N, C-alpha and C positions, 0 to 999 in steps of 0.2 A: 522334246516337244516341236513344233511345225515352226514357231515364229509368225504365228496367222493373227496376233494380234501386236505386231510391230508397227509404233510411230503410234497408236492411238495411247487416250488417256482414262481409265475408268473409274468411276466415283463408286465405292462399297459402303453399307453401312455395317455396323453390327460388325465388325471386321476385327476385333482384337482375340477373338476365339471362334473355336467350331468351325461351323460353315464359312461365314464370313471371312475368317483368314483363309480357309481353304479355297475362296475364291478369287481372295487378294494374291496368293503367293502362287495359284493356277496360271492367274491371267500375267504377274511379272515373268513367268517360266515361258509365257507366250510372246510376252516382247511389249507390254502395256506398262506403263506407269500408274502409280496407283494414288488416291487422294481416299484414304483412309480413316473412317471416324467411328466411333463407339463411344457409349455411355461411361465404361471402364469405370463404375461406379456402383452405388447402390442400387439395386433394383425395389419398386413398390415391396412393400414388406408383406403382399399376401404372394408372390413368388418364393415356393419353396426351395428351388435351387440355387447355388453360390452364384453371385453376382462377377463379372468380368472387371480386373485390375487394371491401374496404369502400367503396370510389368506385362501383364497378358498383351497389351496392343504396343507394346515396347517391343514383345516379342514378335509380330507380326510384323512391323518395322524391320526388323533383325532378318527376318525370314525373307521379305522381300527385296531389301535391298544386299541380300546376299546372291540376289540372281542376276545383278548387274543394274537392275533396275531403278529408278528413283520414287521416293513415295512420302506425300504428306499426310502426316496423321494427325488428328486430335481428337480431344475427348469433349463430344458434343450429346446432347442428348435430340433424337429425332423428333421429338414434342417440340422443339425451340427451332420453328422454320428461319428466323434470322440468324442463330447460329450456324443453320446448317449453309444456309447462302454465303456467309463470309469466310467458311472453310472452303467450299467450293468455288469461291469467286477469285479467291488466294490460291488456289489450286491451279486454274485454269491460268492464271497472270505468269504462275511458275511453272509451268507444262507448256501452255499455249493453244490448250485446246480441249474438248472432252467430246468421248465419244460413246462412253458407254456408262450405266447409269444399275447398278445393284442394291433394290432396296429389301436388304436381309434382315436387319434387325428385326426383333418381333421378342413377346413373352408368351407362355403359357402357365396358368395356373388350372391344376385339378381341380375339380370341387362340383360335387352333384349341383343341381340345377337350384336346388330351395336351399342350398349353404352359399349361395354365391351374392356376394354382398355388393351397392351399389357402387362400392369403391373397387373393387376389384373387377366388373365389369368396365366401367370407366377406364380403369387403368390400363386394361388388355385391348380396348377398343381405341382409345389415346395414341397409343405406342405401336398396334397393329396396321391401326385402318388409316387415322389422320397422321402418324409417323411416316407411314409410305407414302401419302399422296404431299406432303411436306417434302422427299427425299425427290420425289419427280418435278416438284415445283421449285425447287432449288438448283436443278441441273438441268432440267429439259432446255431453257431458251438460249444456253449453252452449245449445245448440241444443234440447236436450228441455226444458231451465228455461227458456228464454223461452215454451215453449208455441204457437208459431205454426207449426213445421215447419220444412225446409228443405231442402238439397240437401247432398251432400256428392259429390265429383266426385274419382276415382282416376284418377291419368294412367297408363293401361297404357301399352300400345304395340302396334305390327303384331304385335310380337313376343310378346303376349299373347292373339291369335288363330291365329296360321301358326307362326313360327319367324323368329328371324333367324341368319344363320350365321355362325358363329365367334364364337358368343357363348352359349355355353351356360347358364352363369350367369344373364345379362341375359335371356335365356326363358323360365328359370326361373322367376324373380324378377318377372318381368312375367304369366306364367300365374297365380301365386302372388297379385298385384294385382287381376287378375279375379275369381280367387276371392273374395278379401276383399269385394270391392263386394258379389256377391250374398249373401255372408253378411250381411255390415251390413244390404243391404236389408231381410233377413227380418227381421231381430231389430229395426230401428229404423223397421220400416215404420208400427208401432202410434202412433207421434209424429210421422205424418205428415212423418217425413224421408228422402226419397228418395237411393238411392245408385246411380251407375252408374261404368261403366268408360269412360274414353274412350281411346282408340287411335289416336295418331298413326303415321303411316308417316314418311319422311324429311321433316326439319325443317330450315330452313336458320337452326341455332344455333351459339352458339360452341363446342357440339362438334364442330366441324370442324376445331377448331384445334388449333395444336401438331402435336402427331405424329400425330394420329388417321387421318388418310388413310395416312399410311406404313404403321399399323399395320392397318387394314383390306387394304391391299395384300398386306404379308406375308401376312395369315393366307387371304386367296384364293388364293395361289399354292400354299399346300398341298392345293386342293382344287377349282381352276378351273371354274366353271361352277354354283355354289353360290348365287352373287349373284344369278343371274337367277330365283330363286325369291321372290323380292321385287318383281319389275320391275311397276311401275305401269301403270294402262292408259292414264291421261291423258298429255297430251304435256307437261304441265309440269313433271313428275318429283320438285320438291320442292314442299314449302309454306312458305310463312311462317307466323312463329310465332302472326302475328294471326289465318291461320285457323284456328287450333286454338282461340286465343280464342272466335271465334266461336262455337262448339259448344259450349266451356264455358259463354258467356254465356246460349246457349239453355238450356244444363242448369240453370243456376242459376236461370232465371226461370222465372217460372208459365206461360210458353208448353209446358213439360214437365211439366207437376204431375202428369201420368199415367203417368211415364216414369221406371221404377225398376229396378233389378237388369237392364240391358241394357248389351251391346256396344256404344257408339257411334264407329264406324270414319270417322276421316278420313284417310284413306291412299292415297286418287287410285286404288284398286281392287287393293292390293300384295297383300292378304290373299285375291285372290279367285284367282291364277293358279296 
């Protein structure tokens, strides 16, 4: 690793496992201290995969500390703005600054359009879109107050560029995240804060656990063939969380210092088909 984030502090949501953990560990290896939050508990009942646990979050803490960097972790729901602010304020008081925000926390619920309930639609929008807004609001002022500029990375999806079949609410939320990134980039640019959206395609994470694949298959049966709309160009077909963390680390570093309001796809080409 290059120590390109030495002396910086990153606030990362959804950090207990999967992409969030990969972001935390990678940035710690590059020299950053970490403020890590995750709900680390039950997700809404419509979510078909296993929830993260306190043990998952504790493992992220262990992995970050193994790099020699400091970490402050807490179980917070991103729908809780005041809860997020309390943790970020504590982290800034302890670490002395904030430079990077990665709004990673999110959920997905595969279901055909006419089987989507008001409850599941609201849950996806509240967590993926409002939760992302909350994350920025909880931390951006600290970056401004530091006077050094910074980087905010909103984790959208290939669904935020194209769409994801059988996920109307997820697609809507991730397009919203893409818009948030551009809007925040415009207003925060005067503070030398760059804001970009990162768009993973399929990633090998715990979102594939539980009944997730069964739910996808049930939805696909209602309109076979739509899943081919997100076929990747590359033969690997699915990325690892560390592949997404590589891109996030670049966006957090000075190597991308003139990149803002951009949509950065790490999707094996799936949004181009």
